[in-house]
C-alpha positions in Angstrom: 122.4 60.0 74.2 124.3 58.0 72.0 125.8 54.9 71.4 129.8 53.7 71.7 130.8 51.1 69.7 133.1 49.9 72.4 129.7 48.8 74.4 129.3 46.0 72.1 130.2 43.0 74.8 127.5 44.2 77.1 125.0 46.7 74.7 121.7 45.5 76.3 123.2 45.9 80.2 124.3 49.3 79.2 121.0 50.5 77.4 119.5 49.4 80.1 121.4 52.2 82.3 121.1 54.8 79.3 117.4 54.3 78.4 115.3 53.1 81.6 112.6 51.5 79.7 114.3 49.2 77.1 114.1 46.5 79.6 110.6 46.7 79.6 110.3 46.9 76.0 108.7 43.4 74.1 111.9 41.9 72.3 109.9 42.2 69.3 110.6 46.0 69.7 114.4 45.6 70.0 116.8 45.4 67.4 119.0 42.8 67.2 122.4 42.3 65.1 122.6 38.5 63.7 124.5 36.7 61.6 124.1 34.6 58.7 125.4 30.9 58.8 127.1 31.8 61.9 129.1 28.6 62.9 131.3 28.5 59.4 134.4 30.5 60.3 136.6 27.6 60.3 135.7 26.4 56.5 138.6 25.7 54.6 139.6 23.5 51.3 140.1 20.7 53.7 136.2 20.9 55.3 134.4 17.4 54.4 131.6 18.3 52.0 127.6 17.0 53.8 126.0 14.4 52.1 123.3 16.1 51.2 125.2 19.0 49.3 124.5 19.3 45.5 125.2 16.4 43.7 126.8 18.6 41.0 129.2 19.6 44.1 129.7 16.2 45.4 130.7 14.9 41.6 133.0 17.7 41.0 134.8 17.3 44.6 135.6 13.6 43.8 137.5 14.2 40.8 141.0 12.8 41.5 143.6 16.1 41.7 140.8 18.7 40.3 138.8 17.9 43.1 140.7 19.0 45.9 143.3 21.2 44.4 140.2 23.3 42.1 136.7 22.3 43.1 137.1 22.2 47.0 138.4 25.2 47.4 135.9 27.3 45.2 133.0 25.8 47.3 134.8 26.8 50.6 135.6 30.3 49.5 131.7 30.5 48.8 130.4 28.8 52.1 132.4 30.3 54.3 130.0 33.5 55.8 131.7 34.4 58.3 135.5 35.4 60.0 134.7 35.2 63.7 133.5 32.3 66.3 130.7 32.2 67.8 132.2 33.3 70.9 134.0 36.1 69.2 130.9 37.4 67.4 128.9 37.7 70.8 131.7 39.6 72.6 131.3 42.1 69.5 127.7 42.7 69.6 125.7 39.7 67.7 122.5 38.2 69.8 121.2 36.2 67.3 122.8 33.3 65.5 121.7 31.1 62.5 122.4 27.3 62.8 123.0 24.6 60.2 123.7 21.8 61.8 125.5 18.3 60.4 126.1 14.9 62.0 130.4 14.8 61.8 132.0 13.1 59.2 131.1 9.4 59.6 135.0 8.6 59.1 135.5 9.4 62.7 133.0 6.9 63.3 131.1 8.6 65.9 129.1 11.3 64.0 126.1 11.8 66.4 128.8 12.7 68.8 130.6 15.2 66.4 127.8 17.6 65.6 129.3 20.8 63.9 127.5 23.7 62.0 127.7 23.7 58.5 126.9 25.6 55.1 127.5 22.6 52.1 130.8 22.1 54.0 130.9 20.9 57.7 132.3 24.1 60.1 132.6 24.7 63.5 132.1 22.1 66.0 129.1 22.4 67.9 129.7 21.5 71.0 132.2 24.1 72.0 130.1 27.2 70.2 127.3 26.2 73.0 129.1 25.8 75.8 130.9 29.6 74.7 127.4 30.9 74.3 126.6 29.4 78.4 129.9 30.6 79.6 128.9 34.2 77.9 125.4 34.5 79.6 126.9 33.3 82.7 129.2 36.2 82.8 126.8 38.6 81.2 123.5 38.0 82.7 121.7 40.9 81.4 122.4 40.0 77.5 119.8 38.1 75.6 120.5 35.3 73.1 118.9 34.0 70.1 119.7 30.5 68.9 117.8 29.5 65.7 118.5 25.5 64.5 117.0 25.9 61.2 118.4 23.2 59.3 119.7 19.7 60.5 121.8 17.6 57.6 123.2 14.3 56.8 120.5 13.8 59.7 119.7 10.0 61.3 116.7 8.8 63.3 118.4 9.2 66.8 120.4 12.7 65.6 118.1 14.9 67.2 118.7 12.8 70.8 122.2 13.5 70.0 121.6 17.6 69.2 118.8 17.7 72.2 121.3 16.2 74.7 124.2 17.9 73.6 121.9 21.6 74.6 120.4 20.4 77.8 124.3 19.7 78.7 125.2 23.4 77.5 122.6 26.4 77.2 119.6 24.1 78.7 119.5 26.1 82.5 119.6 29.4 80.3 116.8 28.2 77.8 113.6 30.5 78.4 110.3 28.2 77.7 107.6 28.9 75.1 104.4 30.0 76.1 102.0 30.4 73.5 99.9 32.1 74.9 102.1 35.1 75.2 105.1 34.9 73.0 105.4 38.7 72.4 105.3 39.6 75.7 108.3 39.0 76.6 110.7 41.3 77.7 114.6 42.1 78.7 113.2 41.9 82.4 111.3 39.4 82.0 113.9 36.9 80.9 116.6 38.2 83.6 114.2 37.6 86.3 114.0 34.4 85.3 117.7 33.9 85.3 116.7 32.5 81.2 118.6 34.5 78.6 118.2 32.1 75.6 115.4 31.8 73.5 115.9 28.6 71.4 114.0 27.8 68.4 113.8 24.0 66.8 112.4 23.9 63.3 110.9 20.2 63.7 107.7 20.1 65.3 108.3 16.6 66.7 110.8 18.4 69.0 108.9 21.2 69.9 105.8 19.8 70.7 107.7 17.4 73.4 110.6 20.1 74.5 108.5 23.3 75.8 111.6 25.1 76.3 112.5 25.0 72.3 110.5 27.6 70.6 108.3 26.4 67.4 108.6 27.6 63.6 106.2 30.2 63.7 107.7 32.2 66.6 110.4 33.6 64.1 109.3 35.1 60.6 112.8 35.2 58.4 111.8 35.7 55.0 115.1 34.8 52.5 115.4 36.8 49.6 117.1 34.8 46.6 119.1 37.8 44.7 122.7 38.8 44.2 121.6 42.6 43.2 122.1 44.9 46.1 118.9 47.1 44.7 116.4 44.0 44.3 117.8 43.2 48.4 116.8 46.5 50.1 113.5 47.2 47.9 112.5 43.6 49.2 113.7 43.6 52.9 111.6 47.4 52.7 108.6 45.7 51.6 108.9 42.7 53.3 109.3 44.6 56.2 106.4 47.0 56.1 103.9 43.8 55.0 105.4 40.7 57.3 106.8 42.7 61.1 103.4 42.1 62.9 104.8 41.8 66.3 103.2 38.5 66.7 106.5 36.7 66.5 109.8 37.5 65.8 110.8 39.3 62.6 114.4 38.1 60.9 115.5 40.6 58.5 118.1 38.8 55.9 120.7 41.1 54.8 122.2 38.7 52.4 122.9 38.7 49.0 122.8 35.1 47.0 125.1 34.1 44.5 123.7 32.6 41.4 125.8 29.4 39.9 127.1 31.7 36.9 128.8 34.2 39.6 130.2 30.9 41.7 131.7 29.2 38.0 133.3 32.9 37.2 134.9 33.1 40.4 137.0 30.2 39.3 138.6 32.2 36.6 138.9 35.2 38.4 140.6 33.6 40.6 143.4 32.7 37.8 142.9 36.2 35.8 143.6 39.8 37.4 141.7 40.6 34.7 138.8 39.1 35.3 135.9 40.9 37.2 133.3 40.0 39.8 133.1 38.9 43.0 135.7 35.7 43.6 134.2 34.6 47.1 131.0 35.4 49.5 133.0 38.0 51.0 133.8 39.9 48.0 129.9 39.3 46.9 128.7 40.2 50.6 130.8 43.8 50.1 128.4 44.8 47.7 125.7 45.4 49.5 127.2 46.5 52.8 126.8 50.4 51.9 123.2 50.3 50.6 122.2 48.0 53.6 124.0 50.8 55.7 122.1 53.7 54.3 118.9 51.7 54.2 119.2 51.4 58.0 119.9 54.6 58.6 118.1 56.6 56.7 114.8 55.0 56.1 112.2 55.1 58.5 110.8 51.6 58.4 114.3 50.2 59.2 114.4 52.9 61.9 111.6 51.9 63.6 110.4 48.3 62.7 113.9 46.1 62.6 113.8 43.3 64.9 116.5 40.6 64.2 119.1 41.5 61.0 121.4 38.8 59.9 124.2 39.6 57.7 127.6 37.9 56.0 130.9 38.7 57.5 129.7 40.9 60.5 132.9 42.3 61.5 133.4 43.6 57.8 134.4 47.5 57.9 135.0 47.6 61.5 131.7 46.2 62.7 129.7 48.9 61.0 126.4 46.4 60.6 126.5 45.7 64.5 126.9 49.0 65.4 123.9 50.5 63.2 121.7 47.6 64.5 122.5 48.2 67.7 121.8 52.2 67.0 118.5 51.9 66.0 117.6 51.2 69.9 119.0 54.5 70.9 117.0 56.4 67.7 113.8 54.6 69.3 113.9 55.9 73.0 
């Protein structure tokens, strides 16, 4: 029994055919590949800065000439976390999406009608991303998708209503409702039979108290390890997984490095000097963790048995090695 990388687009359907008991496993016992800052593939130096981004960024970005020529390009290099669109990520096996949402740029006059995904800068438009998700699950009814709405930026009083309306119009028919009495008994089979194959978490209790199709904050545990050290990251991922994955909620292992301010500042010089060493952007920083993370996933017993959701920056790196490693864990558990 083996996993073929060519199966990424419908890997859950194919695993069901290979491993009959797979579809009856609780979702908390299945390994799902996910992406961090999922909607950032379109971020560039031309992207608009969020109003609630760090004050230093906003000050420097507004300096005439220097802001547009030097500061914004550097911010963009460290804000862009993915090369692929949401649709392309799904086609290549990603099943969990980390969504940070912002109102559109106020200069267009309709900020709540142009919601977008973001990471310091505004990125991919949200509506096409959600439409792509709806089209994907309709085409692939055996695939399960997690949409995790974690952060809300430049938010106003009516912004939640605009986002909720958009969710209802696009993926609403496919949302699997939250049941507090049995959150961990959900299986691929139960979702497929209901023809509702999307779990959507919305990180606002005022919303989840009203909309029962939205899963609450405590349904997903997702500890962030704030480090730029690959060794510290892997050690902490293992320790956290042992202590935190109780099977009473979904558990996200954030396999990501976080740059320190000095690294970002140094990258300005590195872009101008071939003699300068160190990562020049988030993609190069993420690459430093790639090999240690893959080794941990393949060789560590805790990871092999207990990984539930694992997320990464630039999920297409090294010919989708991260995605293939996570999917392959489901074979080793059979």
